[in-house]
C-alpha positions as CSV (number, residue, x, y, z in Angstrom):
1,M,123.1,38.0,115.0
2,K,122.4,34.5,114.4
3,P,126.0,33.7,113.0
4,D,127.0,34.9,116.3
5,W,124.8,33.0,118.6
6,D,125.8,29.7,116.4
7,K,129.4,30.4,117.5
8,L,128.5,30.7,121.1
9,I,126.7,27.7,121.3
10,K,129.5,25.6,119.1
11,E,131.5,27.0,122.2
12,F,130.3,25.4,124.8
13,S,128.6,22.4,123.0
14,G,130.8,20.3,125.3
15,S,130.4,22.3,129.2
16,K,128.8,20.1,131.9
17,T,127.7,23.4,133.6
18,T,126.8,25.7,130.8
19,L,123.8,25.0,128.1
20,I,123.6,27.8,125.2
21,A,121.1,26.4,123.3
22,D,118.2,27.7,120.1
23,V,114.4,27.4,120.5
24,D,111.8,28.1,117.5
25,C,109.4,29.8,119.3
26,T,107.2,29.6,115.7
27,A,107.2,25.5,116.3
28,G,107.7,23.1,118.4
29,G,109.2,25.4,121.0
30,K,106.0,27.8,121.3
31,S,104.9,26.5,124.4
32,L,108.4,26.8,126.2
33,C,108.7,30.3,124.8
34,E,105.2,31.2,126.3
35,Q,106.0,29.3,129.6
36,V,109.8,31.4,129.8
37,G,108.0,34.7,128.8
38,V,109.4,35.3,125.5
39,E,107.6,38.1,124.0
40,G,110.0,39.2,121.0
41,Y,112.1,38.0,118.5
42,P,114.7,37.2,119.3
43,T,115.2,37.0,122.9
44,I,117.8,36.1,124.8
45,K,117.2,34.6,128.6
46,H,119.3,33.3,131.0
47,G,119.8,31.9,134.2
48,D,118.3,29.3,136.2
49,P,115.8,27.5,134.0
50,N,112.8,27.7,136.6
51,N,113.5,31.9,136.8
52,L,115.1,32.7,133.9
53,E,115.8,36.9,133.1
54,D,116.3,38.2,130.1
55,Y,119.6,39.0,128.8
56,E,120.5,42.9,127.9
57,G,124.0,43.0,126.9
58,G,125.2,43.1,123.2
59,R,124.6,40.8,120.4
60,D,127.5,40.7,119.0
61,L,129.9,37.8,119.6
62,K,132.4,39.2,121.6
63,S,129.7,40.6,124.1
64,L,127.9,37.5,124.2
65,Q,131.4,35.6,124.8
66,A,131.7,38.4,127.7
67,F,128.7,37.6,129.2
68,A,128.8,33.5,128.6
69,K,131.9,33.7,130.2
70,N,131.0,35.7,133.3
71,N,127.5,34.9,134.0
72,L,126.9,31.4,132.9
73,G,127.4,28.5,134.4
74,P,126.2,26.6,138.5
75,T,124.8,29.7,140.5
76,C,123.2,29.9,144.0
77,G,120.5,27.5,144.4
78,P,119.5,24.2,146.2
79,N,121.4,22.3,144.1
80,N,124.5,24.6,144.6
81,L,124.3,25.7,148.1
82,D,128.3,26.3,148.6
83,L,127.6,29.0,145.8
84,C,125.4,30.8,147.9
85,D,126.1,33.7,150.3
86,A,124.7,33.5,154.3
87,D,121.7,35.3,153.1
88,K,120.6,33.1,150.4
89,K,121.4,29.9,152.0
90,A,119.3,31.4,155.1
91,Q,116.2,31.9,152.2
92,I,116.5,28.6,150.7
93,E,116.4,27.1,154.0
94,K,113.4,29.1,155.2
95,F,111.6,28.3,151.3
96,D,112.8,24.4,151.9
97,K,110.5,24.2,155.3
98,M,107.6,26.0,153.7
99,S,104.7,22.9,152.7
100,E,104.5,23.2,148.8
101,K,100.8,24.6,149.1
102,D,102.5,27.6,150.8
103,L,105.4,27.8,148.5
104,S,103.2,27.8,145.7
105,A,100.9,30.5,147.0
106,Q,104.1,32.7,147.9
107,I,105.1,32.3,144.4
108,K,102.0,33.2,143.0
109,E,102.0,35.8,145.3
110,K,105.4,37.6,143.8
111,E,104.4,37.1,140.4
112,D,100.9,38.8,140.9
113,E,102.7,41.7,142.0
114,M,105.6,41.3,139.3
115,K,102.2,41.5,137.1
116,A,100.8,44.3,139.2
117,A,103.7,46.0,138.2
118,D,103.8,45.8,134.7
119,T,99.9,46.7,134.9
120,T,101.2,49.8,136.3
121,L,103.4,51.0,134.1
122,E,101.5,50.2,130.8
123,E,98.6,51.9,132.4
124,L,100.7,54.9,132.5
125,L,102.5,54.4,129.7
126,K,98.6,54.5,127.9
127,S,97.8,58.0,129.9
128,L,101.5,59.4,129.1
129,Q,100.0,58.4,125.1
130,S,97.1,59.7,125.6
131,Q,98.8,63.4,126.7
132,Y,101.2,63.6,124.2
133,E,98.6,63.4,121.2
134,T,96.6,65.9,123.3
135,A,99.4,68.1,123.2
136,T,100.9,67.0,119.7
137,K,97.1,68.2,118.5
138,K,96.9,71.7,120.9
139,K,100.4,72.2,119.4
140,D,99.7,71.4,116.0
141,D,96.3,73.6,115.7
142,T,98.2,76.9,117.5
143,K,100.5,76.3,114.6
144,K,98.1,76.2,112.0
145,E,96.4,79.5,113.7
146,I,99.7,81.2,113.4
147,K,100.2,80.6,109.8
148,E,96.3,81.3,109.2
149,A,96.7,84.7,110.9
150,G,99.4,85.8,108.3
151,L,103.0,84.6,109.7
152,G,104.0,83.5,105.9
153,L,103.0,86.8,104.7
154,M,104.7,89.1,107.4
155,K,107.7,87.2,106.5
156,S,107.3,88.1,102.9
157,V,106.9,91.5,103.6
158,L,109.5,92.0,105.6
159,A,112.0,90.2,103.2
160,F,110.6,92.4,100.4
161,R,111.2,95.2,102.5
162,K,114.9,94.4,103.0
163,K,115.5,93.5,99.7
164,S,113.9,96.7,97.8
165,G,115.6,99.0,100.1
166,K,112.0,100.3,101.8
167,E,113.0,102.3,105.0
168,E,110.9,101.8,108.4
169,L,107.9,104.0,108.2
């Protein structure tokens, strides 16, 4: 992916509206990566620098180019109201009228709701993992009991009968 990413950076290097860049999360960019929520490598983020989103598309040059062409550049926001529809403009106006303290509190509340959603999913996954492990152990124990009860010998006897031409009793 790195060679294709480097080509994309070069392709957009002169753009006045679109920035495509590398950040080394293991060195000087570590604090930035923590701030924007990078959890694994490689990670691609896009969007408003104050609200970056995870990129989920293809990692080849063609996919990256198509995404950049169709999705990157100026977007609706306080700096680009002309790109907003009426609903987004109304939201921005509402938020702009709020005090900094109230706006910060609302942001924290919404971020806490997102964290709670993540926590709920993590708890569900832990529960499912535990159920899976219990069911797998039960399956393995059941198969072991069946084998110990003579399944292999039954198969051997049946095969021996068929091979030797022994008739049904």
